[in-house]
C-alpha positions as CSV (number, residue, x, y, z in Angstrom):
1,M,-0.1,0.2,0.0
2,L,1.3,3.1,-1.0
3,F,1.9,5.7,2.3
4,A,3.9,8.8,3.3
5,L,2.9,10.9,0.7
6,A,-0.4,9.6,0.0
7,G,-3.0,12.3,-0.4
8,L,-0.6,14.7,-0.4
9,C,-1.4,17.3,-3.4
10,A,1.4,19.0,-6.0
11,A,0.7,22.5,-4.4
12,Q,1.0,21.6,-0.8
13,V,4.3,20.4,-1.5
14,V,7.7,22.5,-0.4
15,R,10.9,22.0,-1.9
16,P,13.8,21.6,0.6
17,V,16.2,24.4,0.6
18,D,19.2,23.9,-2.0
19,V,22.4,23.4,-0.1
20,S,25.4,24.4,-1.5
21,N,26.8,21.8,-3.8
22,L,30.0,20.7,-6.0
23,P,30.0,21.6,-9.5
24,A,28.1,18.7,-11.0
25,Q,30.2,16.2,-12.7
26,P,28.8,12.7,-13.8
27,I,28.9,10.7,-10.5
28,A,31.0,7.2,-10.6
29,P,32.4,4.7,-7.6
30,N,33.7,5.9,-4.4
31,D,31.8,9.3,-4.8
32,L,30.3,10.6,-1.5
33,I,26.4,11.8,-2.4
34,G,24.1,13.3,-0.2
35,I,20.7,12.3,-0.4
36,S,17.5,14.1,0.6
37,V,13.6,12.7,0.5
38,Y,11.2,15.1,1.9
39,D,9.3,14.2,4.9
40,A,11.3,10.7,4.6
41,P,13.9,11.4,7.2
42,E,14.7,7.3,7.1
43,L,15.8,7.3,3.6
44,T,17.6,11.2,3.7
45,R,21.4,10.4,4.4
46,T,25.1,10.6,3.0
47,I,26.1,7.7,1.1
48,R,29.6,6.4,-1.0
49,V,28.8,5.2,-4.3
50,D,29.6,1.6,-4.3
51,A,32.6,0.1,-6.4
52,D,30.3,-1.3,-9.2
53,G,28.6,2.5,-9.5
54,T,25.6,1.9,-7.6
55,I,23.7,2.7,-3.9
56,T,21.9,0.5,-1.6
57,L,18.9,2.6,0.1
58,P,16.5,0.9,2.8
59,M,13.3,-0.8,1.7
60,L,14.3,-1.0,-2.0
61,K,14.2,-4.0,-3.5
62,K,17.4,-3.3,-5.9
63,P,20.4,-1.2,-5.5
64,I,19.9,1.8,-7.5
65,A,22.9,2.7,-10.3
66,T,24.3,5.5,-10.1
67,G,27.4,5.3,-12.2
68,G,27.8,7.6,-15.1
69,L,24.7,9.8,-13.9
70,M,24.4,13.5,-13.4
71,P,22.9,14.2,-9.9
72,R,19.6,15.5,-11.6
73,Q,19.6,11.9,-12.9
74,V,20.3,10.4,-9.9
75,E,17.4,12.4,-8.5
76,Q,14.8,11.2,-11.0
77,A,16.5,7.3,-10.8
78,I,15.5,7.3,-6.9
79,A,12.6,8.8,-7.1
80,S,11.5,6.4,-9.8
81,A,12.9,3.1,-7.8
82,L,10.8,4.7,-4.4
83,K,7.6,5.3,-6.5
84,G,8.3,1.9,-8.4
85,D,8.4,0.1,-5.0
86,E,5.3,1.6,-3.7
87,I,7.4,3.2,-0.9
88,L,6.2,7.0,-1.6
89,V,3.7,8.0,-4.1
90,E,5.2,11.1,-5.6
91,P,8.5,11.0,-4.0
92,L,10.4,14.5,-3.8
93,V,14.7,13.5,-4.2
94,K,17.5,16.1,-3.9
95,V,21.1,14.6,-4.4
96,T,24.0,16.6,-3.4
97,V,27.6,16.0,-4.2
98,V,29.5,15.9,-0.9
99,E,33.1,14.9,-2.2
100,Y,34.3,13.5,-5.6
101,F,36.7,10.6,-5.2
102,S,36.3,9.5,-8.7
103,H,38.0,11.9,-10.9
104,P,41.8,12.2,-9.8
105,I,44.5,14.1,-11.5
106,S,48.2,13.0,-10.5
107,V,51.1,15.2,-11.3
108,V,54.5,13.4,-11.0
109,G,58.0,13.7,-12.1
110,A,60.0,17.1,-12.2
111,V,57.6,19.2,-10.0
112,H,58.3,20.4,-6.8
113,K,55.5,18.2,-4.7
114,P,54.1,15.5,-6.5
115,T,50.3,15.2,-5.5
116,T,47.2,13.9,-6.4
117,F,43.7,16.0,-6.4
118,Q,39.9,15.4,-7.0
119,A,38.9,17.6,-10.2
120,V,36.1,19.6,-8.8
121,G,34.6,21.3,-12.1
122,P,37.2,22.2,-14.7
123,V,41.1,22.2,-14.4
124,T,43.5,23.2,-16.5
125,L,46.9,22.1,-17.0
126,I,48.5,25.1,-15.9
127,E,46.5,24.7,-12.4
128,A,47.4,21.2,-12.2
129,I,51.3,22.0,-12.2
130,A,50.4,24.7,-9.6
131,R,48.6,22.4,-7.4
132,A,52.2,20.3,-7.7
133,E,53.7,23.7,-6.8
134,G,55.5,24.4,-10.1
135,L,58.2,23.0,-12.0
136,N,61.6,22.0,-10.3
137,E,65.1,22.9,-11.5
138,V,65.4,19.9,-13.4
139,A,62.6,19.4,-15.5
140,G,62.5,19.0,-19.1
141,R,61.0,20.9,-21.9
142,E,58.0,18.6,-22.1
143,I,54.8,18.0,-20.2
144,V,53.2,14.1,-20.6
145,V,49.2,14.1,-19.9
146,S,48.0,10.2,-20.5
147,Y,44.3,9.3,-20.0
148,S,43.6,6.4,-17.7
149,R,39.9,6.3,-19.0
150,S,39.7,6.6,-22.6
151,D,42.0,5.5,-25.3
152,Q,43.1,8.9,-26.3
153,P,46.9,8.5,-27.0
154,P,49.2,10.6,-24.8
155,R,49.4,14.4,-25.2
156,R,53.0,16.4,-25.2
157,I,52.9,19.5,-24.3
158,S,55.5,21.9,-24.8
159,V,56.9,23.9,-21.7
160,K,57.7,26.9,-23.5
161,D,54.2,26.9,-25.2
162,L,52.6,26.3,-22.1
163,M,54.4,28.5,-19.6
164,E,56.5,31.0,-21.5
165,D,54.4,31.6,-24.5
166,A,51.1,31.0,-22.9
167,K,49.2,29.2,-26.3
168,P,45.7,28.6,-25.2
169,E,45.9,25.4,-27.1
170,A,48.7,24.1,-24.6
171,N,46.9,24.8,-21.6
172,L,44.7,21.7,-21.7
173,R,41.2,21.3,-19.9
174,L,41.4,18.4,-17.7
175,T,38.1,16.6,-16.4
176,G,39.9,14.0,-13.9
177,G,41.5,10.8,-15.1
178,E,44.4,12.1,-16.5
179,D,48.2,11.5,-15.1
180,I,50.3,14.3,-16.1
181,R,54.1,13.4,-16.0
182,V,56.9,15.9,-15.9
183,P,60.1,14.2,-17.2
184,E,63.4,15.5,-16.1
185,A,65.7,17.1,-18.7
186,A,68.3,15.3,-20.4
187,K,71.5,15.3,-18.8
188,V,75.5,15.7,-20.0
189,F,78.4,14.6,-17.6
190,V,81.5,16.2,-17.1
191,V,84.2,14.5,-15.3
192,G,88.2,14.9,-14.6
193,N,89.9,17.5,-14.3
194,V,87.3,20.2,-13.5
195,K,86.2,22.0,-10.3
196,R,82.9,20.7,-10.3
197,P,82.3,17.1,-11.6
198,G,78.7,16.0,-12.0
199,S,75.6,16.0,-14.2
200,F,73.9,18.9,-15.2
201,P,70.4,19.2,-17.1
202,L,70.3,19.6,-21.0
203,R,67.4,21.8,-21.2
204,D,68.3,23.2,-25.1
205,T,69.9,20.6,-26.9
206,A,70.1,22.9,-29.8
207,D,73.0,25.4,-28.2
208,F,75.0,23.2,-25.5
209,T,78.5,23.5,-25.9
210,V,82.3,22.3,-24.4
211,L,82.5,26.2,-23.1
212,K,79.1,26.1,-21.3
213,L,79.8,22.7,-19.5
214,I,83.0,23.9,-18.4
215,A,81.5,26.8,-17.1
216,L,78.8,24.9,-15.5
217,A,81.7,22.8,-13.9
218,E,82.9,26.0,-12.4
219,G,86.0,25.9,-15.0
220,L,89.2,23.7,-15.1
221,A,91.4,22.4,-12.0
222,P,94.5,23.5,-12.4
223,F,97.1,21.5,-14.8
224,P,94.1,20.3,-17.0
225,A,95.2,18.7,-20.6
226,K,95.6,20.1,-24.0
227,E,92.7,17.5,-25.2
228,A,89.5,16.1,-23.8
229,F,87.1,13.6,-24.8
230,I,83.5,13.3,-25.5
231,Y,82.5,9.9,-25.0
232,R,79.0,9.3,-26.2
233,K,76.9,6.0,-27.8
234,D,76.2,5.9,-31.4
235,A,72.6,4.3,-32.6
236,A,74.0,0.9,-31.8
237,G,75.1,1.5,-28.7
238,A,78.5,1.1,-29.1
239,P,80.7,4.0,-27.1
240,L,82.5,6.1,-29.1
241,E,85.6,8.3,-28.4
242,L,85.5,12.1,-29.7
243,P,89.0,14.1,-29.2
244,V,88.6,18.0,-28.3
245,E,91.3,20.7,-28.3
246,L,90.0,21.9,-25.4
247,Q,92.7,24.2,-25.1
248,K,92.3,26.0,-28.5
249,I,88.7,26.2,-28.1
250,M,89.7,28.0,-24.3
251,K,91.7,30.6,-25.9
252,R,89.1,31.1,-29.0
253,Q,91.4,29.2,-31.5
254,S,89.1,26.4,-32.4
255,S,85.4,26.3,-33.1
256,D,83.6,25.3,-29.7
257,V,81.8,21.8,-30.0
258,S,78.3,21.1,-29.4
259,L,77.3,18.2,-27.0
260,L,74.1,15.6,-27.1
261,P,72.2,14.4,-24.4
262,N,74.0,11.7,-22.3
263,D,77.3,12.9,-23.1
264,I,80.3,12.6,-21.1
265,L,83.0,15.2,-21.5
266,Y,86.2,13.8,-20.0
267,V,89.2,16.5,-19.3
268,P,92.4,14.5,-18.2
269,D,95.0,16.4,-16.2
270,N,98.7,17.2,-17.9
271,T,100.3,13.6,-16.4
272,G,99.1,12.0,-19.8
273,K,97.3,9.4,-17.4
274,R,93.6,8.7,-18.6
275,L,90.4,7.0,-17.2
276,G,90.1,3.6,-19.2
277,M,87.0,3.1,-21.4
278,A,85.9,0.2,-18.8
279,A,85.4,3.1,-16.3
280,L,83.8,5.6,-18.7
281,E,81.3,2.7,-19.8
282,K,80.7,2.2,-16.2
283,L,79.5,6.3,-15.8
284,L,77.1,5.5,-19.0
285,L,75.8,2.8,-17.7
286,F,75.4,4.6,-14.3
287,G,74.4,8.1,-15.1
288,S,74.4,9.8,-11.7
289,T,76.1,12.9,-10.3
290,A,77.9,10.1,-7.5
291,G,79.2,7.9,-10.0
292,A,80.8,11.1,-11.8
293,T,82.6,12.0,-9.1
294,A,83.3,8.5,-8.2
295,L,85.3,8.0,-11.2
296,V,87.4,11.7,-11.0
297,W,89.2,10.0,-7.7
298,R,90.0,6.6,-9.2
Protein backbone atom coordinates (compact mmCIF):
# COMPACT_ATOMS: atom_id res chain seq x y z
CA MET A 1 0.00 0.00 0.00
CA LEU A 2 1.19 3.47 -0.81
CA PHE A 3 1.88 5.63 2.22
CA ALA A 4 3.90 8.58 3.56
CA LEU A 5 2.94 11.09 0.88
CA ALA A 6 -0.40 9.61 -0.21
CA GLY A 7 -3.00 12.28 -0.63
CA LEU A 8 -0.47 15.12 -0.57
CA CYS A 9 -1.42 17.39 -3.43
CA ALA A 10 1.20 19.02 -5.61
CA ALA A 11 0.22 22.50 -4.42
CA GLN A 12 1.13 21.55 -0.87
CA VAL A 13 4.60 20.26 -1.68
CA VAL A 14 7.38 22.52 -0.47
CA ARG A 15 10.82 21.81 -1.91
CA PRO A 16 13.69 21.58 0.56
CA VAL A 17 16.08 24.47 0.49
CA ASP A 18 19.08 23.90 -1.80
CA VAL A 19 22.37 23.39 -0.01
CA SER A 20 25.70 24.31 -1.49
CA ASN A 21 26.81 21.69 -3.97
CA LEU A 22 30.00 20.90 -5.81
CA PRO A 23 30.00 21.48 -9.57
CA ALA A 24 27.88 18.87 -11.29
CA GLN A 25 29.88 16.07 -12.85
CA PRO A 26 28.97 12.45 -13.65
CA ILE A 27 28.84 10.42 -10.46
CA ALA A 28 31.19 7.44 -10.28
CA PRO A 29 32.36 4.79 -7.78
CA ASN A 30 33.62 6.07 -4.42
CA ASP A 31 31.95 9.48 -4.77
CA LEU A 32 30.14 10.62 -1.62
CA ILE A 33 26.64 11.91 -2.23
CA GLY A 34 23.98 13.39 0.01
CA ILE A 35 20.39 12.17 -0.51
CA SER A 36 17.48 14.16 0.86
CA VAL A 37 13.96 12.73 0.54
CA TYR A 38 11.21 15.16 1.59
CA ASP A 39 9.25 13.98 4.63
CA ALA A 40 11.20 10.69 4.77
CA PRO A 41 14.06 11.10 7.27
CA GLU A 42 14.71 7.34 7.23
CA LEU A 43 15.79 7.68 3.59
CA THR A 44 17.73 10.92 3.98
CA ARG A 45 21.43 10.19 4.37
CA THR A 46 24.96 10.54 3.08
CA ILE A 47 26.13 7.50 1.16
CA ARG A 48 29.20 6.47 -0.78
CA VAL A 49 28.77 4.99 -4.23
CA ASP A 50 29.83 1.33 -4.34
CA ALA A 51 32.65 0.06 -6.52
CA ASP A 52 30.10 -1.20 -9.06
CA GLY A 53 28.58 2.28 -9.39
CA THR A 54 25.41 1.56 -7.39
CA ILE A 55 23.88 2.73 -4.12
CA THR A 56 21.54 0.82 -1.77
CA LEU A 57 18.75 2.54 0.16
CA PRO A 58 16.59 1.04 2.92
CA MET A 59 13.32 -0.58 1.80
CA LEU A 60 14.31 -0.62 -1.86
CA LYS A 61 14.36 -4.06 -3.42
CA LYS A 62 17.30 -3.45 -5.72
CA PRO A 63 20.40 -1.25 -5.75
CA ILE A 64 20.18 1.91 -7.87
CA ALA A 65 22.71 2.36 -10.65
CA THR A 66 24.27 5.82 -10.42
CA GLY A 67 27.57 5.40 -12.26
CA GLY A 68 27.91 7.90 -15.08
CA LEU A 69 24.73 9.79 -14.15
CA MET A 70 24.52 13.47 -13.31
CA PRO A 71 23.09 14.36 -9.87
CA ARG A 72 19.75 15.37 -11.42
CA GLN A 73 19.52 11.98 -13.15
CA VAL A 74 20.27 10.20 -9.86
CA GLU A 75 17.41 12.12 -8.26
CA GLN A 76 15.09 10.83 -10.97
CA ALA A 77 16.39 7.27 -10.60
CA ILE A 78 15.84 7.28 -6.82
CA ALA A 79 12.37 8.80 -7.18
CA SER A 80 11.40 6.18 -9.78
CA ALA A 81 12.65 3.35 -7.54
CA LEU A 82 10.74 4.67 -4.50
CA LYS A 83 7.59 5.01 -6.54
CA GLY A 84 8.03 1.66 -8.32
CA ASP A 85 8.48 -0.22 -5.04
CA GLU A 86 5.36 1.55 -3.68
CA ILE A 87 7.23 3.25 -0.86
CA LEU A 88 6.24 6.83 -1.72
CA VAL A 89 3.53 8.21 -4.00
CA GLU A 90 5.28 11.29 -5.39
CA PRO A 91 8.77 11.24 -3.86
CA LEU A 92 10.67 14.49 -3.87
CA VAL A 93 14.40 13.73 -3.96
CA LYS A 94 17.42 16.02 -3.84
CA VAL A 95 20.96 14.73 -4.51
CA THR A 96 24.07 16.74 -3.75
CA VAL A 97 27.70 15.75 -4.23
CA VAL A 98 29.58 15.94 -0.95
CA GLU A 99 32.97 14.71 -2.17
CA TYR A 100 34.29 13.55 -5.52
CA PHE A 101 36.68 10.62 -5.28
CA SER A 102 36.37 9.40 -8.85
CA HIS A 103 38.04 12.27 -10.74
CA PRO A 104 41.69 12.07 -9.70
CA ILE A 105 44.43 14.02 -11.43
CA SER A 106 48.00 13.05 -10.60
CA VAL A 107 51.07 15.21 -11.17
CA VAL A 108 54.44 13.48 -10.85
CA GLY A 109 58.02 13.82 -12.02
CA ALA A 110 60.09 16.98 -12.02
CA VAL A 111 57.76 19.11 -9.88
CA HIS A 112 58.31 20.51 -6.41
CA LYS A 113 55.53 18.54 -4.74
CA PRO A 114 54.07 15.53 -6.59
CA THR A 115 50.38 15.30 -5.81
CA THR A 116 47.05 13.69 -6.61
CA PHE A 117 43.85 15.68 -6.24
CA GLN A 118 40.21 15.48 -7.25
CA ALA A 119 39.01 17.51 -10.21
CA VAL A 120 36.08 19.48 -8.83
CA GLY A 121 34.86 21.11 -12.00
CA PRO A 122 37.11 21.81 -14.99
CA VAL A 123 40.82 22.14 -14.22
CA THR A 124 43.48 23.46 -16.57
CA LEU A 125 46.95 22.02 -17.00
CA ILE A 126 48.49 25.17 -15.52
CA GLU A 127 46.28 24.82 -12.43
CA ALA A 128 47.26 21.17 -12.03
CA ILE A 129 50.97 22.02 -12.16
CA ALA A 130 50.39 24.85 -9.70
CA ARG A 131 48.89 22.26 -7.30
CA ALA A 132 52.27 20.51 -7.47
CA GLU A 133 53.98 23.84 -6.66
CA GLY A 134 55.43 24.23 -10.14
CA LEU A 135 58.22 22.67 -12.14
CA ASN A 136 61.54 22.13 -10.40
CA GLU A 137 65.04 22.95 -11.60
CA VAL A 138 65.60 19.64 -13.42
CA ALA A 139 62.34 19.69 -15.42
CA GLY A 140 62.62 19.00 -19.11
CA ARG A 141 60.98 20.83 -21.97
CA GLU A 142 57.90 18.63 -22.32
CA ILE A 143 54.91 17.65 -20.20
CA VAL A 144 53.20 14.32 -20.92
CA VAL A 145 49.47 14.03 -20.23
CA SER A 146 48.03 10.48 -20.24
CA TYR A 147 44.34 9.56 -20.07
CA SER A 148 43.48 6.55 -17.90
CA ARG A 149 39.79 6.50 -18.80
CA SER A 150 39.94 6.51 -22.56
CA ASP A 151 41.89 5.22 -25.52
CA GLN A 152 43.09 8.73 -26.27
CA PRO A 153 46.87 8.68 -26.83
CA PRO A 154 49.12 10.68 -24.50
CA ARG A 155 49.56 14.36 -25.30
CA ARG A 156 53.00 15.98 -25.26
CA ILE A 157 52.90 19.65 -24.34
CA SER A 158 55.85 21.98 -24.77
CA VAL A 159 56.81 23.80 -21.57
CA LYS A 160 57.70 26.82 -23.69
CA ASP A 161 54.24 26.84 -25.32
CA LEU A 162 52.53 26.47 -21.95
CA MET A 163 54.63 28.61 -19.61
CA GLU A 164 56.51 31.13 -21.73
CA ASP A 165 54.31 31.71 -24.77
CA ALA A 166 51.00 31.05 -22.92
CA LYS A 167 49.43 29.39 -25.95
CA PRO A 168 45.77 28.62 -25.13
CA GLU A 169 45.85 25.28 -26.95
CA ALA A 170 48.68 24.09 -24.69
CA ASN A 171 46.70 24.75 -21.49
CA LEU A 172 44.65 21.56 -21.69
CA ARG A 173 41.27 21.26 -19.98
CA LEU A 174 41.28 18.37 -17.51
CA THR A 175 38.21 16.65 -16.08
CA GLY A 176 39.73 13.86 -13.98
CA GLY A 177 41.42 10.61 -14.85
CA GLU A 178 44.54 12.32 -16.21
CA ASP A 179 48.11 11.46 -15.26
CA ILE A 180 50.52 14.35 -15.75
CA ARG A 181 54.20 13.45 -15.91
CA VAL A 182 57.00 15.98 -16.10
CA PRO A 183 60.14 14.15 -17.26
CA GLU A 184 63.51 15.39 -16.15
CA ALA A 185 65.67 17.10 -18.72
CA ALA A 186 68.29 15.02 -20.48
CA LYS A 187 71.72 15.29 -18.86
CA VAL A 188 75.33 15.72 -19.88
CA PHE A 189 78.25 14.70 -17.69
CA VAL A 190 81.67 16.17 -17.05
CA VAL A 191 84.46 14.30 -15.24
CA GLY A 192 88.14 14.72 -14.67
CA ASN A 193 90.11 17.91 -14.21
CA VAL A 194 87.26 20.36 -13.51
CA LYS A 195 86.29 22.08 -10.27
CA ARG A 196 82.77 20.65 -10.07
CA PRO A 197 82.40 17.30 -11.86
CA GLY A 198 78.92 15.88 -12.18
CA SER A 199 75.78 15.89 -14.29
CA PHE A 200 73.91 18.90 -15.60
CA PRO A 201 70.44 19.18 -17.17
CA LEU A 202 70.42 19.69 -20.92
CA ARG A 203 67.27 21.69 -21.62
CA ASP A 204 68.30 23.24 -24.92
CA THR A 205 70.00 20.67 -27.11
CA ALA A 206 70.31 23.18 -29.94
CA ASP A 207 72.95 25.30 -28.22
CA PHE A 208 74.85 23.39 -25.53
CA THR A 209 78.60 23.22 -25.94
CA VAL A 210 81.86 22.21 -24.29
CA LEU A 211 82.50 25.77 -23.08
CA LYS A 212 79.06 26.02 -21.50
CA LEU A 213 79.51 22.70 -19.72
CA ILE A 214 82.92 23.73 -18.36
CA ALA A 215 81.36 26.99 -17.14
CA LEU A 216 78.67 25.00 -15.31
CA ALA A 217 81.45 22.89 -13.79
CA GLU A 218 82.94 26.15 -12.45
CA GLY A 219 85.93 26.00 -14.75
CA LEU A 220 88.99 23.84 -15.18
CA ALA A 221 91.06 22.63 -12.26
CA PRO A 222 94.82 23.33 -12.33
CA PHE A 223 96.98 21.53 -14.87
CA PRO A 224 94.39 20.36 -17.42
CA ALA A 225 95.52 18.48 -20.51
CA LYS A 226 95.45 20.22 -23.88
CA GLU A 227 93.02 17.67 -25.24
CA ALA A 228 89.68 16.51 -23.81
CA PHE A 229 87.39 13.72 -24.97
CA ILE A 230 83.67 13.36 -25.54
CA TYR A 231 82.24 9.89 -24.97
CA ARG A 232 78.87 8.99 -26.38
CA LYS A 233 77.03 6.00 -27.76
CA ASP A 234 76.14 5.60 -31.40
CA ALA A 235 72.77 4.41 -32.71
CA ALA A 236 73.78 0.78 -32.12
CA GLY A 237 74.85 1.48 -28.53
CA ALA A 238 78.59 1.23 -29.16
CA PRO A 239 80.74 3.79 -27.28
CA LEU A 240 82.48 6.48 -29.34
CA GLU A 241 85.51 8.57 -28.36
CA LEU A 242 85.69 12.06 -29.89
CA PRO A 243 88.84 14.11 -29.22
CA VAL A 244 88.35 17.82 -28.44
CA GLU A 245 91.07 20.49 -28.78
CA LEU A 246 90.29 21.91 -25.37
CA GLN A 247 93.16 24.38 -25.08
CA LYS A 248 92.41 25.92 -28.48
CA ILE A 249 88.68 26.14 -27.66
CA MET A 250 89.43 27.88 -24.36
CA LYS A 251 91.64 30.41 -26.18
CA ARG A 252 89.00 30.88 -28.89
CA GLN A 253 91.44 29.51 -31.47
CA SER A 254 89.08 26.70 -32.45
CA SER A 255 85.33 26.34 -32.79
CA ASP A 256 83.36 25.25 -29.78
CA VAL A 257 81.91 21.71 -29.91
CA SER A 258 78.22 20.92 -29.43
CA LEU A 259 77.09 18.27 -26.95
CA LEU A 260 74.23 15.78 -27.13
CA PRO A 261 72.09 14.20 -24.39
CA ASN A 262 74.04 11.71 -22.24
CA ASP A 263 77.43 12.87 -23.54
CA ILE A 264 80.39 12.60 -21.18
CA LEU A 265 83.08 15.25 -21.37
CA TYR A 266 86.31 13.89 -19.91
CA VAL A 267 89.09 16.39 -19.10
CA PRO A 268 92.36 14.60 -18.22
CA ASP A 269 95.20 16.29 -16.37
CA ASN A 270 98.55 16.97 -18.00
CA THR A 271 100.29 13.90 -16.51
CA GLY A 272 99.22 11.88 -19.51
CA LYS A 273 97.16 9.43 -17.46
CA ARG A 274 93.61 8.79 -18.57
CA LEU A 275 90.59 6.92 -17.35
CA GLY A 276 90.07 3.69 -19.21
CA MET A 277 87.09 2.97 -21.42
CA ALA A 278 85.74 0.46 -18.89
CA ALA A 279 85.44 3.17 -16.23
CA LEU A 280 83.70 5.54 -18.62
CA GLU A 281 81.31 2.82 -19.74
CA LYS A 282 80.35 2.33 -16.10
CA LEU A 283 79.54 6.04 -15.93
CA LEU A 284 77.41 5.77 -19.07
CA LEU A 285 75.44 2.96 -17.45
CA PHE A 286 75.29 4.52 -14.00
CA GLY A 287 74.38 8.01 -15.22
CA SER A 288 74.53 9.98 -11.98
CA THR A 289 76.48 12.76 -10.30
CA ALA A 290 77.68 10.29 -7.67
CA GLY A 291 79.11 8.05 -10.35
CA ALA A 292 80.80 10.97 -12.06
CA THR A 293 82.41 12.13 -8.83
CA ALA A 294 83.57 8.63 -7.92
CA LEU A 295 85.30 8.19 -11.27
CA VAL A 296 87.20 11.45 -10.85
CA TRP A 297 89.03 10.07 -7.82
CA ARG A 298 89.90 6.61 -9.21
